[in-house]
LUMTISE-975539 format. One record per residue: residue in three letters; x, y, z of N, C-alpha, C, O, CB in turn. Coordinates in steps of 0.1 Angstrom, whole numbers. Glycine has a CB too. Example, Ala and Ser with C-alpha at 12.3 -4.5 7.8 and 13.67 -1.06 7.14 Angstrom:
BEGIN
("ala",(132,-57,78),(123,-45,78),(132,-33,78),(142,-33,85),(113,-45,90))
("ser",(128,-22,71),(137,-11,71),(129,0,79),(134,11,80),(141,-6,57))
REM end
This chain:
BEGIN
("unk",(882,694,764),(892,687,771),(886,678,782),(877,683,789),(902,697,778))
("unk",(890,666,783),(885,657,793),(891,662,806),(902,666,807),(889,642,790))
("unk",(882,662,817),(886,667,830),(896,658,837),(903,663,846),(875,669,839))
("unk",(898,645,833),(907,636,839),(917,633,828),(914,625,819),(901,624,845))
("unk",(929,638,829),(939,635,818),(951,628,824),(955,631,835),(943,649,812))
("unk",(957,620,816),(969,612,821),(981,620,822),(990,616,830),(971,601,811))
("unk",(982,632,816),(993,640,817),(991,651,827),(998,662,827),(997,647,803))
("unk",(982,650,836),(979,660,846),(991,663,855),(997,654,860),(967,656,854))
("unk",(993,676,857),(1003,680,867),(998,678,881),(1005,674,891),(1008,694,865))
("unk",(985,680,883),(978,678,895),(964,672,892),(957,677,883),(977,691,904))
("unk",(959,663,900),(946,656,898),(939,656,911),(944,654,922),(948,642,892))
("unk",(926,657,910),(916,654,921),(908,642,918),(904,641,906),(907,667,924))
("unk",(907,633,927),(900,620,925),(889,619,936),(892,617,947),(909,608,925))
("unk",(876,619,932),(865,618,941),(866,627,953),(864,622,964),(864,603,945))
("unk",(870,639,951),(873,648,961),(861,654,968),(852,659,961),(882,660,956))
("unk",(860,653,981),(849,660,988),(855,668,999),(865,665,1005),(839,649,994))
("unk",(848,679,1002),(852,688,1014),(839,693,1020),(831,699,1014),(861,699,1009))
("unk",(838,689,1033),(826,693,1041),(831,702,1052),(840,699,1060),(819,681,1046))
("unk",(824,713,1054),(826,722,1066),(815,721,1075),(803,721,1071),(828,737,1061))
("unk",(818,720,1088),(807,718,1098),(802,704,1099),(807,695,1092),(796,728,1095))
("unk",(793,702,1109),(787,689,1111),(772,690,1113),(767,700,1115),(794,683,1124))
("unk",(766,678,1111),(752,677,1113),(744,685,1104),(747,686,1092),(748,682,1127))
("unk",(733,691,1108),(724,699,1099),(731,712,1094),(727,717,1084),(712,703,1106))
("unk",(741,716,1101),(749,729,1097),(760,725,1087),(766,735,1082),(754,736,1109))
("unk",(762,713,1083),(773,709,1074),(770,715,1060),(759,715,1055),(774,694,1074))
("unk",(781,719,1054),(781,724,1041),(791,717,1033),(803,716,1036),(784,740,1040))
("unk",(787,710,1022),(796,703,1013),(800,712,1002),(793,714,992),(789,690,1008))
("unk",(813,717,1003),(818,726,993),(822,719,981),(821,724,970),(830,734,999))
("unk",(827,707,982),(831,698,971),(824,685,972),(824,679,983),(847,697,970))
("unk",(819,680,961),(811,668,962),(815,658,951),(809,657,941),(795,671,961))
("unk",(826,650,954),(830,640,945),(837,645,932),(834,640,921),(818,632,941))
("unk",(845,656,934),(851,662,922),(863,653,917),(872,650,925),(857,676,926))
("unk",(863,650,904),(874,643,898),(878,652,886),(870,654,877),(870,629,893))
("unk",(890,656,886),(895,665,875),(910,665,874),(917,663,884),(890,680,878))
("unk",(915,667,862),(929,667,860),(933,680,853),(926,685,845),(934,655,852))
("unk",(945,686,857),(949,698,852),(963,696,846),(973,693,853),(950,709,863))
("unk",(964,698,832),(976,693,825),(988,702,827),(987,714,830),(973,693,810))
("unk",(1000,696,826),(1012,703,828),(1015,712,816),(1010,710,805),(1023,694,830))
("unk",(1023,723,819),(1027,733,809),(1015,739,802),(1016,742,790),(1036,726,798))
("unk",(1004,741,809),(992,747,804),(987,757,814),(990,756,826),(981,736,800))
("unk",(979,766,810),(972,776,818),(957,773,819),(950,774,809),(975,791,812))
("unk",(953,769,831),(939,765,832),(932,774,842),(938,777,853),(938,750,837))
("unk",(920,779,839),(912,787,848),(901,778,854),(896,769,847),(906,799,841))
("unk",(898,781,866),(886,775,873),(876,786,876),(879,796,882),(891,767,886))
("unk",(864,783,871),(853,793,873),(840,786,878),(839,774,877),(850,801,860))
("unk",(831,794,883),(818,790,887),(811,800,895),(817,810,899),(819,777,895))
("unk",(798,798,897),(790,808,905),(796,809,919),(803,800,923),(776,804,906))
("unk",(792,820,926),(797,821,940),(792,809,948),(780,805,947),(791,834,946))
("unk",(801,804,956),(797,792,964),(798,779,957),(794,769,962),(784,794,969))
("unk",(804,779,945),(805,767,937),(816,757,942),(816,745,938),(807,770,922))
("unk",(825,763,949),(836,754,955),(849,757,948),(859,749,950),(833,740,954))
("unk",(850,767,939),(863,768,931),(875,771,940),(886,766,938),(861,779,921))
("unk",(874,780,950),(885,784,958),(888,772,967),(900,769,970),(882,796,967))
("unk",(878,765,972),(881,753,980),(888,742,972),(898,736,977),(867,747,985))
("unk",(885,741,960),(892,731,951),(906,735,950),(915,727,951),(885,730,937))
("unk",(909,748,947),(922,753,945),(930,750,958),(942,746,957),(922,768,942))
("unk",(925,753,969),(932,752,982),(935,737,985),(946,734,990),(924,758,993))
("unk",(926,728,981),(929,714,983),(940,709,973),(949,702,977),(916,706,981))
("unk",(939,714,961),(949,710,951),(963,715,955),(973,708,953),(945,716,937))
("unk",(963,726,961),(976,733,965),(981,727,978),(992,731,983),(975,748,966))
("unk",(974,719,985),(978,714,998),(977,724,1009),(983,723,1020),(992,710,998))
("unk",(969,735,1007),(966,745,1017),(954,740,1026),(953,745,1038),(962,758,1011))
("unk",(946,731,1022),(935,726,1029),(934,711,1026),(937,706,1015),(921,733,1026))
("unk",(930,703,1037),(929,689,1035),(914,685,1031),(905,690,1038),(933,681,1047))
("unk",(912,677,1021),(899,673,1018),(893,664,1029),(900,657,1036),(898,666,1004))
("unk",(880,663,1029),(873,654,1038),(875,639,1034),(877,630,1042),(858,657,1039))
("unk",(874,637,1020),(877,624,1015),(882,626,1000),(881,637,995),(864,615,1015))
("unk",(887,615,994),(892,616,981),(907,619,981),(913,619,991),(885,626,973))
("unk",(913,620,969),(927,622,968),(930,634,959),(923,638,950),(933,609,961))
("unk",(942,640,963),(949,650,954),(962,644,951),(970,641,960),(950,664,961))
("unk",(965,643,938),(978,637,934),(986,648,926),(982,653,916),(976,625,924))
("unk",(997,652,932),(1006,662,926),(1018,654,921),(1026,649,928),(1010,673,937))
("unk",(1019,653,907),(1029,646,901),(1030,632,905),(1041,626,906),(1042,653,904))
("unk",(1018,626,908),(1018,612,913),(1018,610,928),(1016,599,933),(1028,604,906))
("unk",(1022,621,935),(1023,620,950),(1009,623,956),(1003,633,953),(1034,629,955))
("unk",(1004,614,964),(992,616,971),(994,625,983),(1001,621,993),(986,602,976))
("unk",(988,637,983),(990,647,993),(984,642,1006),(989,646,1017),(984,660,989))
("unk",(974,633,1006),(968,628,1018),(978,619,1026),(975,617,1038),(956,621,1015))
("unk",(988,615,1020),(998,606,1027),(1008,614,1034),(1017,608,1041),(1005,596,1017))
("unk",(1008,627,1033),(1019,636,1039),(1014,641,1052),(1003,644,1055),(1022,647,1029))
("unk",(1024,642,1061),(1022,649,1074),(1021,664,1071),(1024,669,1060),(1033,646,1084))
("unk",(1017,672,1082),(1016,686,1080),(1030,692,1077),(1031,701,1069),(1011,693,1093))
("unk",(1040,687,1083),(1054,691,1081),(1058,688,1066),(1064,697,1060),(1064,685,1090))
("unk",(1055,676,1062),(1058,673,1048),(1051,681,1038),(1056,685,1027),(1055,658,1045))
("unk",(1038,685,1041),(1030,693,1032),(1037,707,1032),(1037,713,1021),(1016,695,1037))
("unk",(1042,712,1043),(1048,725,1043),(1060,725,1034),(1063,735,1027),(1052,729,1057))
("unk",(1068,715,1035),(1080,714,1026),(1076,713,1012),(1082,719,1003),(1088,701,1030))
("unk",(1066,705,1009),(1061,704,995),(1057,717,989),(1060,721,978),(1050,694,994))
("unk",(1049,725,997),(1044,738,993),(1056,747,990),(1055,755,981),(1034,744,1003))
("unk",(1066,746,998),(1077,755,997),(1086,752,985),(1091,761,979),(1086,754,1010))
("unk",(1088,739,982),(1097,734,972),(1091,731,959),(1099,732,949),(1105,723,977))
("unk",(1079,728,958),(1073,723,946),(1061,731,940),(1057,728,929),(1069,709,947))
("unk",(1057,740,948),(1044,748,944),(1047,763,946),(1054,767,955),(1032,743,953))
("unk",(1041,770,937),(1041,785,938),(1027,790,940),(1018,784,935),(1048,791,925))
("unk",(1026,802,946),(1013,807,950),(1013,822,946),(1022,830,948),(1010,806,964))
("unk",(1001,826,940),(999,840,937),(984,843,942),(975,837,937),(1000,844,922))
("unk",(983,852,952),(970,855,957),(965,869,954),(973,877,948),(970,853,972))
("unk",(952,872,957),(947,885,954),(955,896,962),(958,906,956),(932,886,958))
("unk",(958,893,974),(966,902,982),(981,898,979),(984,886,977),(964,901,997))
("unk",(989,908,977),(1003,906,972),(1012,898,981),(1020,890,977),(1009,919,968))
("unk",(1010,900,995),(1017,893,1005),(1032,895,1004),(1040,886,1006),(1014,878,1004))
("unk",(1036,907,1000),(1050,910,1000),(1054,916,1014),(1046,923,1020),(1054,921,989))
("unk",(1066,913,1018),(1071,918,1031),(1076,933,1029),(1086,935,1021),(1082,909,1037))
("unk",(1070,942,1036),(1074,957,1033),(1088,961,1036),(1093,970,1030),(1065,965,1041))
("unk",(1095,953,1045),(1108,957,1049),(1119,952,1039),(1130,956,1040),(1111,952,1063))
("unk",(1115,943,1030),(1124,937,1021),(1123,944,1007),(1113,949,1004),(1122,922,1020))
("unk",(1134,944,1000),(1134,949,986),(1126,939,977),(1123,927,982),(1148,951,981))
("unk",(1124,943,965),(1117,934,956),(1126,921,954),(1121,910,954),(1115,941,942))
("unk",(1139,923,952),(1148,912,950),(1148,902,962),(1148,890,960),(1162,917,948))
("unk",(1147,908,974),(1147,899,986),(1134,892,987),(1133,881,992),(1150,908,998))
("unk",(1123,899,984),(1110,892,984),(1109,881,974),(1104,870,977),(1099,903,981))
("unk",(1115,883,962),(1114,872,952),(1122,860,956),(1118,849,954),(1120,878,939))
("unk",(1134,862,963),(1142,851,966),(1139,845,980),(1145,835,984),(1157,855,966))
("unk",(1130,851,988),(1128,847,1002),(1124,832,1003),(1129,825,1011),(1117,855,1008))
("unk",(1114,827,994),(1111,813,996),(1123,803,994),(1124,793,1000),(1100,809,986))
("unk",(1132,807,985),(1144,799,983),(1153,799,995),(1158,789,999),(1152,804,970))
("unk",(1155,811,1001),(1163,812,1013),(1157,804,1024),(1164,798,1032),(1165,827,1017))
("unk",(1144,805,1026),(1137,797,1037),(1139,782,1035),(1140,774,1044),(1122,800,1037))
("unk",(1140,778,1022),(1142,764,1019),(1156,760,1019),(1160,748,1017),(1136,761,1005))
("unk",(1165,769,1022),(1180,766,1022),(1185,763,1008),(1195,756,1007),(1182,755,1031))
("unk",(1179,769,998),(1183,766,984),(1190,779,979),(1186,790,981),(1172,762,975))
("unk",(1201,776,971),(1208,787,964),(1200,791,952),(1197,782,943),(1223,783,961))
("unk",(1197,804,950),(1190,808,938),(1198,804,925),(1210,806,924),(1188,823,938))
("unk",(1191,800,915),(1196,798,902),(1196,811,895),(1186,816,890),(1188,787,893))
("unk",(1208,818,894),(1209,831,889),(1203,833,875),(1197,843,872),(1223,836,889))
("unk",(1206,823,866),(1202,824,852),(1186,823,852),(1180,831,845),(1207,812,844))
("unk",(1180,814,860),(1166,813,860),(1160,826,866),(1150,831,861),(1161,801,869))
("unk",(1165,831,877),(1160,844,883),(1161,855,873),(1151,863,872),(1168,847,895))
("unk",(1171,856,866),(1173,867,856),(1162,865,845),(1156,875,841),(1186,867,849))
("unk",(1159,853,841),(1148,851,831),(1135,854,837),(1127,861,830),(1148,836,827))
("unk",(1132,851,849),(1119,854,856),(1117,869,857),(1107,874,854),(1118,847,870))
("unk",(1128,876,862),(1127,890,864),(1125,897,850),(1117,907,849),(1140,896,870))
("unk",(1132,892,840),(1130,898,827),(1115,895,822),(1110,904,815),(1140,892,817))
("unk",(1110,884,825),(1097,880,820),(1086,890,826),(1077,894,819),(1093,866,824))
("unk",(1088,893,839),(1078,902,846),(1082,917,845),(1076,925,851),(1076,898,860))
("unk",(1093,919,838),(1098,933,836),(1100,941,849),(1094,952,850),(1088,940,826))
("unk",(1108,936,858),(1110,943,871),(1125,945,873),(1129,948,884),(1105,935,882))
("unk",(1133,944,862),(1147,946,864),(1152,959,870),(1162,960,876),(1154,944,851))
("unk",(1144,970,867),(1148,983,872),(1141,986,886),(1141,997,890),(1144,993,862))
("unk",(1135,976,892),(1127,978,904),(1133,969,916),(1127,969,927),(1113,976,902))
("unk",(1143,961,913),(1148,951,923),(1152,957,936),(1151,951,947),(1159,943,917))
("unk",(1157,969,936),(1162,976,949),(1151,983,956),(1153,988,967),(1174,985,946))
("unk",(1139,984,950),(1128,991,956),(1121,983,966),(1122,970,966),(1118,996,945))
("unk",(1114,989,975),(1106,982,985),(1091,983,980),(1088,991,972),(1107,988,999))
("unk",(1083,973,984),(1069,972,979),(1061,986,979),(1054,988,970),(1061,962,987))
("unk",(1063,994,990),(1056,1006,990),(1059,1016,979),(1052,1025,977),(1059,1013,1004))
("unk",(1071,1014,973),(1075,1022,962),(1070,1017,948),(1073,1023,938),(1090,1023,962))
("unk",(1062,1007,948),(1057,1001,936),(1042,1003,934),(1035,1005,944),(1060,986,935))
("unk",(1038,1003,922),(1023,1003,919),(1018,990,923),(1025,980,925),(1020,1007,904))
("unk",(1004,989,923),(998,976,926),(1001,966,916),(1004,954,919),(983,978,927))
("unk",(1002,970,903),(1005,960,893),(1019,955,894),(1022,943,892),(1003,967,879))
("unk",(1029,964,898),(1042,960,900),(1044,951,912),(1052,941,911),(1052,972,901))
("unk",(1036,953,922),(1037,945,934),(1032,931,930),(1038,921,935),(1028,951,945))
("unk",(1021,930,923),(1016,917,919),(1026,910,909),(1027,897,910),(1002,918,912))
("unk",(1033,917,901),(1043,911,892),(1054,906,901),(1060,895,897),(1048,921,882))
("unk",(1058,913,911),(1068,908,921),(1063,895,927),(1071,886,929),(1072,918,931))
("unk",(1051,894,930),(1045,882,936),(1046,870,927),(1048,859,931),(1031,884,941))
("unk",(1043,873,914),(1044,863,903),(1059,858,902),(1061,846,902),(1039,868,890))
("unk",(1068,868,902),(1082,864,902),(1086,855,914),(1094,846,912),(1091,876,901))
("unk",(1081,859,925),(1084,851,937),(1079,837,936),(1085,827,940),(1078,857,950))
("unk",(1067,835,930),(1061,822,928),(1069,814,918),(1069,802,919),(1046,824,923))
("unk",(1075,820,908),(1082,813,898),(1097,811,902),(1103,802,895),(1082,821,885))
("unk",(1102,818,912),(1116,818,914),(1122,804,918),(1133,801,914),(1119,827,926))
("unk",(1114,795,924),(1118,782,928),(1116,772,917),(1118,760,920),(1111,778,941))
("unk",(1112,776,905),(1109,767,894),(1099,756,899),(1102,744,898),(1122,760,889))
("unk",(1088,760,904),(1078,750,909),(1072,742,898),(1072,745,886),(1067,757,917))
("unk",(1067,730,902),(1060,722,893),(1047,728,888),(1042,725,877),(1057,708,899))
("unk",(1041,736,897),(1028,742,894),(1026,755,902),(1031,756,913),(1017,732,897))
("unk",(1020,765,895),(1017,777,902),(1001,778,904),(994,777,894),(1022,790,894))
("unk",(997,781,916),(983,782,919),(980,797,921),(987,804,929),(978,774,931))
("unk",(970,803,914),(967,817,915),(952,818,919),(944,813,912),(970,824,901))
("unk",(950,825,930),(936,827,935),(932,842,933),(936,850,941),(935,823,950))
("unk",(924,844,923),(919,858,920),(931,868,919),(931,878,926),(909,863,930))
("unk",(941,865,911),(953,873,911),(951,887,906),(959,896,909),(964,866,904))
("unk",(941,889,898),(938,903,893),(928,910,901),(924,922,897),(934,902,878))
("unk",(923,905,912),(912,911,919),(915,924,924),(905,932,925),(909,902,930))
("unk",(927,928,928),(931,941,933),(938,950,923),(944,960,927),(939,939,945))
("unk",(937,946,910),(944,954,900),(934,961,891),(922,957,889),(953,945,892))
("unk",(938,972,885),(930,979,875),(931,970,862),(939,961,861),(935,993,872))
("unk",(923,974,852),(921,965,841),(935,964,833),(938,954,828),(911,971,831))
("unk",(942,975,832),(955,975,825),(965,966,832),(971,958,826),(960,989,823))
("unk",(966,968,845),(976,960,853),(972,945,853),(980,937,852),(977,965,867))
("unk",(959,943,853),(954,929,853),(957,923,840),(961,911,840),(939,929,855))
("unk",(955,930,829),(958,924,816),(973,921,815),(977,911,809),(954,934,805))
("unk",(982,930,820),(996,928,820),(1000,915,828),(1008,907,823),(1004,940,825))
("unk",(994,914,839),(997,902,848),(993,889,841),(1001,880,841),(989,903,861))
("unk",(981,889,835),(977,877,828),(987,874,816),(989,862,813),(963,879,822))
("unk",(991,884,810),(1001,883,799),(1014,876,804),(1020,868,798),(1005,896,792))
("unk",(1018,880,816),(1030,874,822),(1028,860,826),(1037,852,824),(1034,882,835))
("unk",(1016,856,831),(1013,842,834),(1013,834,821),(1018,823,821),(999,841,841))
("unk",(1007,839,811),(1008,832,798),(1022,830,793),(1026,820,788),(999,840,787))
("unk",(1030,841,794),(1044,840,790),(1051,830,798),(1060,823,793),(1050,854,791))
("unk",(1048,829,811),(1055,819,820),(1052,805,815),(1060,796,816),(1051,821,834))
("unk",(1040,803,810),(1036,789,805),(1042,787,792),(1048,776,789),(1020,788,804))
("unk",(1041,797,783),(1046,795,769),(1061,794,768),(1067,785,761),(1041,806,760))
("unk",(1068,803,775),(1082,804,773),(1091,798,784),(1102,794,782),(1086,819,772))
("unk",(1085,797,796),(1092,791,808),(1088,777,811),(1094,770,820),(1091,800,820))
("unk",(1078,772,804),(1073,758,807),(1066,756,820),(1065,745,824),(1085,749,806))
("unk",(1060,767,826),(1053,765,838),(1039,760,836),(1034,759,825),(1053,779,845))
("unk",(1033,755,847),(1019,751,848),(1012,761,857),(1017,763,868),(1018,736,853))
("unk",(1001,766,853),(993,776,861),(979,771,862),(972,768,852),(994,790,855))
("unk",(974,771,874),(959,769,876),(954,781,884),(959,784,895),(957,755,884))
("unk",(944,788,878),(940,800,884),(925,800,886),(917,796,878),(943,812,874))
("unk",(921,804,898),(907,807,901),(904,821,898),(911,830,902),(903,803,916))
("unk",(893,824,891),(888,838,888),(873,838,886),(867,828,883),(896,843,876))
("unk",(868,850,889),(853,852,886),(852,860,874),(840,863,869),(846,859,898))
("unk",(863,865,868),(863,874,857),(864,867,843),(875,861,841),(874,885,859))
("unk",(854,868,835),(855,861,822),(867,866,813),(873,858,806),(842,863,814))
("unk",(870,879,814),(881,884,807),(894,878,811),(903,875,803),(881,899,809))
("unk",(896,876,824),(908,870,830),(908,855,825),(919,851,821),(909,871,845))
("unk",(897,848,826),(897,834,823),(900,832,808),(905,822,804),(884,828,826))
("unk",(897,842,800),(899,841,785),(914,841,782),(918,837,771),(892,852,778))
("unk",(923,844,791),(937,844,789),(942,829,791),(953,827,787),(944,853,799))
("unk",(934,821,796),(938,807,799),(937,798,786),(930,802,777),(931,801,810))
("unk",(943,787,786),(942,777,775),(928,770,776),(923,767,765),(953,767,776))
("unk",(923,768,788),(910,762,790),(904,766,803),(911,771,812),(912,746,789))
("unk",(891,764,804),(884,767,817),(877,755,821),(870,748,814),(874,779,814))
("unk",(878,752,834),(870,741,841),(860,748,849),(863,757,857),(880,732,849))
("unk",(847,744,848),(836,750,855),(832,742,866),(831,729,865),(825,753,845))
("unk",(828,748,878),(822,741,889),(808,747,892),(806,759,889),(831,743,901))
("unk",(800,739,897),(786,744,902),(782,734,913),(782,722,911),(776,744,890))
("unk",(779,740,924),(774,733,936),(783,721,940),(779,710,943),(760,727,933))
("unk",(796,724,939),(806,714,943),(809,703,933),(816,694,937),(802,709,956))
("unk",(804,704,921),(806,694,911),(812,700,899),(811,712,896),(792,688,907))
("unk",(820,692,891),(825,697,878),(813,698,869),(805,689,867),(835,686,872))
("unk",(813,710,862),(801,713,853),(806,715,839),(799,722,831),(794,725,858))
("unk",(817,709,835),(822,710,822),(835,718,820),(840,723,829),(811,717,813))
("unk",(840,717,808),(852,724,804),(850,731,791),(841,729,783),(864,713,802))
("unk",(859,741,789),(859,749,777),(873,751,772),(881,757,779),(851,763,779))
("unk",(876,746,760),(889,748,754),(889,761,746),(878,766,740),(893,736,745))
("unk",(901,768,744),(902,780,737),(891,790,740),(884,795,732),(902,777,722))
("unk",(890,794,753),(879,802,758),(880,816,753),(891,822,751),(878,802,773))
("unk",(868,822,751),(867,837,749),(857,842,759),(849,835,764),(863,840,734))
("unk",(858,855,761),(849,861,771),(834,858,769),(827,856,778),(851,876,772))
("unk",(830,859,756),(816,856,753),(812,842,756),(801,839,761),(813,860,739))
("unk",(820,833,751),(817,819,754),(817,815,768),(809,807,773),(826,809,746))
("unk",(826,821,776),(827,819,790),(814,825,797),(808,818,805),(839,826,796))
("unk",(810,837,793),(798,843,799),(785,834,795),(777,832,804),(795,857,793))
("unk",(785,829,783),(773,820,780),(773,808,789),(762,804,794),(775,816,765))
("unk",(785,802,791),(785,790,800),(781,794,814),(774,786,821),(799,784,799))
("unk",(786,805,819),(783,809,833),(768,812,834),(762,809,845),(791,822,837))
("unk",(762,818,824),(747,820,825),(740,807,826),(729,806,833),(743,828,813))
("unk",(744,797,819),(738,784,820),(739,778,834),(731,770,838),(744,774,810))
("unk",(750,782,841),(752,777,854),(745,786,865),(746,783,877),(767,776,857))
("unk",(739,796,860),(731,805,869),(739,816,875),(736,821,886),(726,797,880))
("unk",(750,821,868),(758,832,873),(762,840,861),(766,835,850),(771,826,880))
("unk",(761,853,863),(765,863,852),(779,866,851),(783,875,844),(757,875,853))
("unk",(787,859,859),(802,862,859),(806,870,871),(818,872,872),(806,868,847))
("unk",(797,874,879),(800,882,891),(805,874,902),(809,879,913),(789,891,895))
REM end
């Protein structure tokens, strides 16, 4: 897959991100140009310190690049004020992180619909029912997070990310706090969201097994794009990571 595609849901163009100044400056991203297609599941991988989480955060509007552009559906995020970015993240983007970030005082149903309520939007009941069915939480909606397993909590976080029908869902190490069975189930739900609900998912992971659930993998090394892999499998991903100087850890 070419890293710059015309059908990209989100694109980075000559993206750089530098932390610090002078001799202490660290360039996390160095001229990254990449496109991530809509209605597809893309994983981002690379050795530790390669810039993959920085790239995800810039793509999601959580961090501003030092230079270059991020285009979400043709909209240049660099042209937005902080307030406009907040609205964009609330209304057009979904997030799933390693920590579940559920509010303990709210039920699962309330956690799922919270972003919609904050945005002043009325939930689409048909869509919510579809999302809840997709993540298989219909019998847990009245429970609070403490009454759920880790896997169920992360599935609730996925449902929350999907509830607003976002243009794109960004996932940062979403299986990191899950056992292998729960992690596999979560990846299955993300794939189902892409296949059956038409969502777009971009996921950062260090786990070749998790990345193998994606349609393709984009690799980073030293802040640069280091290639792509279509129809990835754990072995082919590991081979590519070894070439980049990382065993997948």
